N, C-alpha and C positions, 0 to 999 in steps of 0.2 A: 541133316546138315545144313545153317544158315551160313550165307555169307551177309558179313559185315564191311561195308567201306567205309574206311577210315580218312578222315581229313586231318592231321594232323603238321601244325604249324605249318600250313597252308598247301602241303603236300599230300600227294593221294597214296592210300596203302589200301590190303582190302585181310581180312582175317576170316577165319571159320570155324566156326563153333558149332556144340550142341544146345546152350542154351544162352541163346542172346539178351535175355533179362539180367541173369547174373554177371553179364559183361559190365553192363550197362550199368548197374550197381554197384562193382567195385572201380568201374570209374567213378563214379560220382563219389565216391566216397574220396577218392584220392585224392580228386581235385575241387574238396570240400576241406581240405583239411587234414584226410585222414593217410591211411599208409602208400604212400608210392609204389609204383611197381614196374615192370618193366613188361609189355607188352611186343610178343612177338608177332610180328605182322608181317603182309608181302608187298614187294614191291616190284614196280612193271609190271608188262602184261605177257604174254606168249610164258617166255619163263622167267618165272617168278624168282625172287631173291626174299630168302628171309632175312627180316630186320627188325635190331629192337630199338624199341621207342619207351622211353620214362615217362608215365602217366604221375602227373602230378598238380600238387596245385600251381595257378598262372601259367597251364599247361594251354593253348589252345587249340581243343581237339572235339572233332563230333564224329558222333558214328549213325550210318544211313542202312537198316538190317533189310538182308533182302535176302526172301525165300528162296534155295534155288532148288525145293522140292527133296 
């Protein structure tokens, strides 16, 4: 599993995925005018709260891939 730190609209979140390249491709497609999608991310530290964020054109989002082995 790979953890990805996500900054969405200036707010930090995280998500754990099997294939970070697939997520990066999906985000790139959505922000480049493709199909928007809801990404379920974790908010907070310690006790995480699942939160859905809409990935689409015009949204400020960055991904930082962290291998948690």
